[in-house]
C-alpha positions, 0 to 999 in steps of 0.5 A: 824885263823891266830891269833889262830895259833899264840896263839898255837905257844906261848902256846906251846913255854911257856909250853916247856920253863916251862917244861925245868926248871922242866926237870932238876929234872924230866928228862922225861919232856924233851919229853914235852920240845922237843914236845913243841918247835917242835909244836911251830915252826910248828904253827909259820910256819903256821902263816907265811904261812897264810901271817902274817909278820915275824917281827909282828908274832915273836914280838908278840910271843916273847913279850907274851911268855916272859910275860907268862913265867915270870908270870907262873914261878913266880906262879909255881916255886916261882921265883921273879916277881917285879913291875919293871919287870911288867913295862918292860913287859908293855913296851915290849908288847906296843912296839910290838903293835906299830909294829903291827899297823905300819905294817898295815899302811905300808900295806895300803900305799903299797896298795895305791901305787899299785892302783896308788893313790897319 
């Protein structure tokens, strides 16, 4: 459920960001912008309340959000998407995955220390 909430935070933030660009020519879309950002922060708060670490949640949110925004803005608005951009996104997402894996290892170490294991 926590991961689904994080996905909702990401999707609502990306929708708001894409709507922000479109709202320049269609001002009524500012409603979607405000609603999307508000929903995004509510979902992120729920993710944090369920125990996911801030660094992990925000890192995943940011990395996937950047990738989706770049890909979708290329499709929707015809913005450039280069191989170099794609490689950069792979590195960003890879780095965030390493942070996620590292957080589990830190949790395991803390659990062992609390249990008195050597």
